[in-house]
SESE-381646 format. One record per residue (C-alpha): residue number from 1; x, y, z. Coordinates in steps of 0.5 Angstrom, whole numbers. Layout:
! residues N
{NUM, {X, Y, Z}}
...
END
This chain:
! residues 509
{1, {-72, -142, 184}}
{2, {-77, -148, 182}}
{3, {-82, -146, 178}}
{4, {-90, -147, 180}}
{5, {-91, -155, 177}}
{6, {-98, -152, 173}}
{7, {-95, -147, 170}}
{8, {-94, -147, 162}}
{9, {-88, -143, 159}}
{10, {-85, -142, 151}}
{11, {-78, -144, 154}}
{12, {-82, -150, 158}}
{13, {-84, -154, 151}}
{14, {-77, -154, 149}}
{15, {-76, -156, 157}}
{16, {-81, -162, 156}}
{17, {-77, -164, 148}}
{18, {-71, -164, 152}}
{19, {-73, -169, 157}}
{20, {-77, -174, 152}}
{21, {-71, -174, 146}}
{22, {-65, -171, 149}}
{23, {-60, -174, 143}}
{24, {-65, -172, 137}}
{25, {-62, -167, 133}}
{26, {-68, -161, 135}}
{27, {-65, -155, 131}}
{28, {-60, -154, 124}}
{29, {-57, -148, 122}}
{30, {-50, -147, 117}}
{31, {-48, -152, 119}}
{32, {-49, -153, 126}}
{33, {-53, -158, 130}}
{34, {-56, -157, 136}}
{35, {-59, -164, 139}}
{36, {-65, -162, 144}}
{37, {-61, -163, 150}}
{38, {-55, -159, 148}}
{39, {-60, -153, 146}}
{40, {-64, -153, 152}}
{41, {-57, -153, 156}}
{42, {-56, -147, 151}}
{43, {-63, -143, 153}}
{44, {-61, -143, 160}}
{45, {-53, -141, 160}}
{46, {-56, -135, 155}}
{47, {-62, -133, 159}}
{48, {-56, -133, 166}}
{49, {-52, -129, 162}}
{50, {-58, -124, 160}}
{51, {-60, -124, 168}}
{52, {-53, -123, 170}}
{53, {-54, -116, 167}}
{54, {-58, -113, 171}}
{55, {-64, -115, 166}}
{56, {-70, -116, 171}}
{57, {-77, -121, 170}}
{58, {-81, -116, 165}}
{59, {-76, -112, 162}}
{60, {-76, -111, 154}}
{61, {-70, -115, 150}}
{62, {-71, -112, 144}}
{63, {-68, -117, 138}}
{64, {-66, -114, 130}}
{65, {-63, -119, 127}}
{66, {-64, -125, 121}}
{67, {-66, -132, 122}}
{68, {-61, -136, 126}}
{69, {-60, -142, 132}}
{70, {-59, -135, 135}}
{71, {-64, -132, 134}}
{72, {-68, -138, 136}}
{73, {-64, -138, 143}}
{74, {-64, -131, 145}}
{75, {-73, -131, 144}}
{76, {-73, -138, 148}}
{77, {-67, -135, 153}}
{78, {-71, -128, 154}}
{79, {-78, -133, 155}}
{80, {-74, -137, 161}}
{81, {-71, -131, 164}}
{82, {-78, -128, 165}}
{83, {-76, -122, 160}}
{84, {-80, -120, 155}}
{85, {-78, -122, 147}}
{86, {-79, -116, 143}}
{87, {-78, -118, 135}}
{88, {-75, -112, 131}}
{89, {-76, -114, 122}}
{90, {-69, -114, 120}}
{91, {-71, -109, 114}}
{92, {-73, -102, 119}}
{93, {-68, -96, 120}}
{94, {-69, -90, 122}}
{95, {-75, -87, 125}}
{96, {-79, -95, 124}}
{97, {-73, -98, 128}}
{98, {-73, -92, 133}}
{99, {-81, -93, 134}}
{100, {-80, -100, 135}}
{101, {-75, -100, 141}}
{102, {-77, -94, 144}}
{103, {-84, -95, 144}}
{104, {-83, -102, 147}}
{105, {-79, -99, 153}}
{106, {-72, -104, 151}}
{107, {-67, -104, 156}}
{108, {-62, -108, 151}}
{109, {-62, -109, 144}}
{110, {-59, -117, 141}}
{111, {-57, -116, 134}}
{112, {-53, -118, 128}}
{113, {-47, -115, 128}}
{114, {-48, -114, 120}}
{115, {-54, -110, 124}}
{116, {-50, -106, 129}}
{117, {-49, -100, 125}}
{118, {-56, -99, 122}}
{119, {-58, -100, 130}}
{120, {-52, -96, 133}}
{121, {-55, -90, 128}}
{122, {-61, -89, 132}}
{123, {-58, -91, 139}}
{124, {-57, -84, 142}}
{125, {-63, -82, 141}}
{126, {-66, -89, 146}}
{127, {-66, -91, 153}}
{128, {-62, -98, 152}}
{129, {-57, -100, 156}}
{130, {-54, -106, 154}}
{131, {-53, -108, 146}}
{132, {-51, -116, 145}}
{133, {-49, -119, 139}}
{134, {-53, -125, 138}}
{135, {-48, -129, 133}}
{136, {-42, -128, 128}}
{137, {-37, -123, 134}}
{138, {-33, -124, 140}}
{139, {-37, -125, 147}}
{140, {-44, -126, 143}}
{141, {-51, -129, 146}}
{142, {-49, -136, 142}}
{143, {-42, -136, 145}}
{144, {-44, -135, 152}}
{145, {-49, -140, 151}}
{146, {-46, -145, 148}}
{147, {-40, -146, 152}}
{148, {-40, -147, 161}}
{149, {-43, -149, 167}}
{150, {-52, -149, 167}}
{151, {-53, -143, 172}}
{152, {-58, -145, 176}}
{153, {-64, -139, 175}}
{154, {-67, -135, 180}}
{155, {-73, -134, 175}}
{156, {-79, -138, 175}}
{157, {-84, -134, 169}}
{158, {-91, -136, 170}}
{159, {-97, -137, 164}}
{160, {-100, -130, 165}}
{161, {-93, -127, 165}}
{162, {-92, -123, 159}}
{163, {-87, -127, 154}}
{164, {-88, -123, 148}}
{165, {-89, -116, 145}}
{166, {-92, -118, 138}}
{167, {-93, -112, 134}}
{168, {-98, -111, 130}}
{169, {-95, -110, 122}}
{170, {-96, -103, 121}}
{171, {-100, -104, 114}}
{172, {-105, -98, 115}}
{173, {-103, -95, 122}}
{174, {-96, -95, 127}}
{175, {-95, -102, 129}}
{176, {-97, -103, 135}}
{177, {-95, -108, 141}}
{178, {-100, -114, 143}}
{179, {-98, -116, 149}}
{180, {-97, -124, 149}}
{181, {-98, -129, 155}}
{182, {-93, -136, 156}}
{183, {-99, -139, 157}}
{184, {-103, -136, 150}}
{185, {-97, -137, 146}}
{186, {-97, -144, 148}}
{187, {-105, -144, 147}}
{188, {-103, -143, 140}}
{189, {-97, -148, 140}}
{190, {-103, -154, 140}}
{191, {-107, -151, 135}}
{192, {-102, -151, 131}}
{193, {-99, -158, 131}}
{194, {-107, -161, 131}}
{195, {-109, -156, 125}}
{196, {-103, -156, 121}}
{197, {-101, -164, 123}}
{198, {-95, -162, 125}}
{199, {-91, -169, 126}}
{200, {-84, -170, 129}}
{201, {-82, -174, 122}}
{202, {-85, -168, 118}}
{203, {-77, -165, 118}}
{204, {-79, -158, 116}}
{205, {-75, -153, 114}}
{206, {-76, -145, 116}}
{207, {-74, -140, 112}}
{208, {-79, -134, 113}}
{209, {-77, -129, 117}}
{210, {-78, -131, 126}}
{211, {-78, -125, 128}}
{212, {-86, -125, 125}}
{213, {-90, -130, 129}}
{214, {-92, -134, 124}}
{215, {-85, -137, 122}}
{216, {-84, -136, 130}}
{217, {-90, -139, 133}}
{218, {-94, -144, 128}}
{219, {-89, -147, 126}}
{220, {-81, -146, 130}}
{221, {-84, -148, 137}}
{222, {-90, -152, 135}}
{223, {-84, -156, 132}}
{224, {-81, -157, 137}}
{225, {-86, -159, 142}}
{226, {-87, -166, 138}}
{227, {-80, -167, 137}}
{228, {-77, -165, 130}}
{229, {-72, -163, 127}}
{230, {-72, -156, 124}}
{231, {-68, -154, 119}}
{232, {-67, -147, 119}}
{233, {-65, -142, 113}}
{234, {-63, -134, 114}}
{235, {-68, -132, 109}}
{236, {-72, -135, 103}}
{237, {-68, -135, 97}}
{238, {-71, -139, 92}}
{239, {-66, -143, 89}}
{240, {-64, -145, 95}}
{241, {-70, -146, 98}}
{242, {-71, -152, 93}}
{243, {-63, -155, 92}}
{244, {-65, -155, 100}}
{245, {-71, -160, 99}}
{246, {-69, -165, 94}}
{247, {-61, -165, 99}}
{248, {-65, -165, 105}}
{249, {-70, -169, 104}}
{250, {-75, -164, 106}}
{251, {-82, -166, 109}}
{252, {-86, -159, 110}}
{253, {-84, -152, 108}}
{254, {-87, -145, 110}}
{255, {-88, -140, 105}}
{256, {-92, -133, 104}}
{257, {-95, -133, 98}}
{258, {-91, -127, 96}}
{259, {-85, -133, 97}}
{260, {-90, -139, 92}}
{261, {-92, -134, 87}}
{262, {-84, -133, 84}}
{263, {-83, -140, 86}}
{264, {-88, -144, 82}}
{265, {-86, -141, 76}}
{266, {-78, -141, 78}}
{267, {-73, -144, 73}}
{268, {-71, -149, 77}}
{269, {-77, -152, 79}}
{270, {-78, -158, 74}}
{271, {-71, -159, 75}}
{272, {-71, -162, 82}}
{273, {-74, -168, 87}}
{274, {-79, -165, 91}}
{275, {-82, -171, 93}}
{276, {-81, -172, 99}}
{277, {-84, -165, 101}}
{278, {-91, -168, 104}}
{279, {-93, -162, 106}}
{280, {-94, -155, 104}}
{281, {-97, -149, 109}}
{282, {-99, -141, 106}}
{283, {-100, -135, 110}}
{284, {-99, -128, 111}}
{285, {-102, -126, 105}}
{286, {-108, -127, 100}}
{287, {-106, -134, 96}}
{288, {-108, -132, 89}}
{289, {-113, -137, 88}}
{290, {-109, -140, 80}}
{291, {-103, -139, 83}}
{292, {-106, -145, 89}}
{293, {-109, -149, 83}}
{294, {-103, -149, 79}}
{295, {-99, -153, 83}}
{296, {-104, -157, 86}}
{297, {-105, -159, 80}}
{298, {-98, -160, 78}}
{299, {-96, -163, 85}}
{300, {-102, -167, 86}}
{301, {-99, -171, 92}}
{302, {-98, -165, 97}}
{303, {-102, -162, 102}}
{304, {-104, -155, 102}}
{305, {-106, -152, 108}}
{306, {-108, -145, 108}}
{307, {-106, -141, 114}}
{308, {-110, -135, 117}}
{309, {-110, -130, 123}}
{310, {-106, -124, 125}}
{311, {-101, -122, 131}}
{312, {-106, -121, 136}}
{313, {-109, -129, 136}}
{314, {-101, -132, 137}}
{315, {-102, -131, 130}}
{316, {-107, -137, 128}}
{317, {-114, -137, 128}}
{318, {-118, -141, 122}}
{319, {-114, -147, 117}}
{320, {-116, -150, 111}}
{321, {-113, -157, 111}}
{322, {-111, -161, 104}}
{323, {-117, -164, 103}}
{324, {-122, -158, 105}}
{325, {-118, -154, 98}}
{326, {-122, -158, 92}}
{327, {-129, -155, 94}}
{328, {-127, -149, 98}}
{329, {-120, -146, 94}}
{330, {-121, -139, 96}}
{331, {-123, -140, 104}}
{332, {-118, -140, 110}}
{333, {-121, -145, 113}}
{334, {-125, -147, 121}}
{335, {-123, -144, 127}}
{336, {-116, -148, 130}}
{337, {-117, -151, 137}}
{338, {-119, -145, 142}}
{339, {-121, -141, 138}}
{340, {-129, -139, 137}}
{341, {-131, -134, 132}}
{342, {-137, -129, 131}}
{343, {-138, -125, 124}}
{344, {-142, -119, 125}}
{345, {-144, -112, 122}}
{346, {-142, -106, 124}}
{347, {-148, -106, 129}}
{348, {-145, -111, 132}}
{349, {-151, -116, 130}}
{350, {-150, -123, 128}}
{351, {-150, -124, 119}}
{352, {-154, -129, 115}}
{353, {-148, -135, 112}}
{354, {-146, -132, 106}}
{355, {-146, -125, 108}}
{356, {-140, -121, 109}}
{357, {-139, -118, 115}}
{358, {-133, -118, 121}}
{359, {-130, -123, 124}}
{360, {-129, -124, 132}}
{361, {-126, -127, 136}}
{362, {-125, -131, 142}}
{363, {-119, -135, 146}}
{364, {-114, -136, 151}}
{365, {-110, -135, 145}}
{366, {-111, -127, 146}}
{367, {-106, -122, 147}}
{368, {-108, -118, 154}}
{369, {-108, -112, 150}}
{370, {-104, -107, 146}}
{371, {-97, -104, 149}}
{372, {-98, -97, 154}}
{373, {-105, -96, 148}}
{374, {-110, -98, 152}}
{375, {-115, -93, 147}}
{376, {-113, -98, 142}}
{377, {-115, -104, 147}}
{378, {-121, -102, 149}}
{379, {-123, -101, 141}}
{380, {-121, -108, 140}}
{381, {-123, -112, 146}}
{382, {-131, -110, 146}}
{383, {-137, -114, 148}}
{384, {-133, -119, 150}}
{385, {-130, -121, 144}}
{386, {-124, -119, 140}}
{387, {-126, -115, 134}}
{388, {-121, -116, 128}}
{389, {-122, -112, 123}}
{390, {-121, -117, 117}}
{391, {-129, -117, 113}}
{392, {-130, -125, 112}}
{393, {-136, -130, 110}}
{394, {-137, -135, 114}}
{395, {-142, -141, 110}}
{396, {-146, -146, 114}}
{397, {-141, -151, 116}}
{398, {-136, -145, 119}}
{399, {-131, -144, 113}}
{400, {-129, -138, 113}}
{401, {-127, -133, 107}}
{402, {-124, -127, 106}}
{403, {-126, -120, 103}}
{404, {-121, -116, 104}}
{405, {-118, -112, 111}}
{406, {-125, -107, 113}}
{407, {-120, -101, 111}}
{408, {-119, -104, 105}}
{409, {-125, -104, 102}}
{410, {-126, -99, 96}}
{411, {-133, -95, 96}}
{412, {-134, -93, 88}}
{413, {-140, -89, 87}}
{414, {-143, -91, 93}}
{415, {-142, -99, 92}}
{416, {-137, -102, 96}}
{417, {-132, -106, 92}}
{418, {-127, -112, 95}}
{419, {-120, -111, 93}}
{420, {-118, -118, 93}}
{421, {-124, -120, 88}}
{422, {-121, -115, 83}}
{423, {-114, -118, 84}}
{424, {-117, -125, 83}}
{425, {-120, -123, 77}}
{426, {-114, -119, 74}}
{427, {-109, -126, 76}}
{428, {-112, -129, 70}}
{429, {-108, -125, 66}}
{430, {-102, -129, 63}}
{431, {-98, -124, 64}}
{432, {-99, -121, 70}}
{433, {-94, -123, 76}}
{434, {-97, -118, 82}}
{435, {-103, -115, 83}}
{436, {-105, -110, 88}}
{437, {-112, -107, 88}}
{438, {-112, -100, 92}}
{439, {-118, -94, 92}}
{440, {-115, -88, 91}}
{441, {-118, -81, 92}}
{442, {-123, -79, 86}}
{443, {-128, -73, 84}}
{444, {-133, -77, 81}}
{445, {-132, -83, 84}}
{446, {-130, -81, 92}}
{447, {-125, -88, 91}}
{448, {-123, -91, 84}}
{449, {-122, -97, 83}}
{450, {-114, -97, 81}}
{451, {-110, -104, 79}}
{452, {-102, -103, 82}}
{453, {-99, -109, 76}}
{454, {-92, -112, 77}}
{455, {-91, -117, 70}}
{456, {-88, -122, 69}}
{457, {-82, -122, 65}}
{458, {-83, -125, 58}}
{459, {-89, -122, 57}}
{460, {-88, -115, 53}}
{461, {-94, -111, 50}}
{462, {-99, -111, 55}}
{463, {-103, -105, 56}}
{464, {-108, -102, 61}}
{465, {-113, -102, 57}}
{466, {-112, -109, 54}}
{467, {-111, -112, 62}}
{468, {-118, -108, 63}}
{469, {-122, -111, 57}}
{470, {-120, -117, 60}}
{471, {-122, -117, 67}}
{472, {-128, -113, 64}}
{473, {-130, -120, 62}}
{474, {-130, -124, 69}}
{475, {-133, -118, 74}}
{476, {-138, -114, 74}}
{477, {-138, -106, 71}}
{478, {-137, -102, 77}}
{479, {-130, -107, 79}}
{480, {-127, -107, 73}}
{481, {-121, -102, 75}}
{482, {-121, -94, 73}}
{483, {-114, -94, 72}}
{484, {-108, -99, 71}}
{485, {-101, -98, 74}}
{486, {-94, -101, 71}}
{487, {-89, -101, 77}}
{488, {-82, -106, 77}}
{489, {-85, -109, 84}}
{490, {-90, -109, 90}}
{491, {-89, -105, 97}}
{492, {-88, -110, 103}}
{493, {-87, -112, 109}}
{494, {-82, -117, 110}}
{495, {-87, -122, 112}}
{496, {-90, -122, 105}}
{497, {-96, -116, 107}}
{498, {-97, -110, 102}}
{499, {-96, -105, 105}}
{500, {-102, -102, 101}}
{501, {-102, -94, 104}}
{502, {-96, -93, 101}}
{503, {-99, -95, 94}}
{504, {-105, -90, 96}}
{505, {-100, -84, 97}}
{506, {-97, -85, 90}}
{507, {-101, -80, 86}}
{508, {-104, -82, 79}}
{509, {-100, -83, 74}}
END
């Protein structure tokens, strides 16, 4: 079936690049290289196979696996077949896994064989009709995609059709499925290419999870759109990342701050030649300014990009470019090409420059709403704008600085305290590896400012009292933590976002 010549689809990004750069390497993974022509043919074969199972346009297909060429092919095949891809965090098990597959109404699941047992444990409670191995098994999607005739597909998805249910991270409530259309995602790819200066010769390394919107929609697909060779890794293993940068002359690297922070202190860092690396992107959570400045001083020729947004906008909303870091290291930059912003108070009035308020978005990148959740959709889309839930300030030039998630602001004694400001003060202590600040219930203060701290391995003897004394020298007294808890690690999801709800649930030490 011939598509409408005016349509713009996710799989069309690959189709265009395959026409322009058929013999150029598009993707590498685990010793396998895919040219643009081979990758495009593989996507068509995989799409035909999915449709041969009886799946129809609009059906949901969940994907439960780690990064691989098969995972990428599965996503693009769903797009080409008119199916709705549902990426599932590969760390989810039990009730969390059951909820996403059930809530999405997935008819099929693409699964890594290594995760098949975990999936099997919840299948009796689901209405899934087909379970297909992504790779490493006979009859896998990768096997089907790699060989055989190219089918003539009888589907033609359009720009307004759904391409993906992109579930929110669920850091404060149950995940919601943001309904992303083909057109919304392609608009977001254009914004990413422009704001991040993506180029065909960047030789990027992608190791953050593809089930997360940043890895897939800010880097993998935008890089394929410009004809780059994407080097894909299964997971963000720091020694292997550093080895690959040196061995493969990697030029572009995106990592969540939860990977940049330990990488900045890793013993292999000084032993590797990183001279090929020209672009370094970070996002998905807040980067400690002290760590960022340390990296920028160590690698003055490396351009850092701060990427900010959320699942519902595809996810890129603002970018702080390398030359803007000098004067505004804590800012997340200005709105990207297809995004408009406002900053408003609780009554919906625009706030003056420099005053905190909620950032609102208007953009063709935005989702259509939340899957089978009209109440949440109506709450988020009000007065012609999307309400993000992020508390920010904006200056006269349009640069945005994140203050906090609105739900993470701490009400202590009737005064509002941004957790990020307290965290930045604590990060200046040389013994601190990671910190999260939350409000915990307190009879006197309503909420007590509480710091949950991970210490560096080479520091001992640090006490709560000494850390509090350090912070008192740097911020106002009412912002200083009332208590400090020391832990081995902080709870995070696979995309690196802190699960502050879990920290609030821990009783005082």
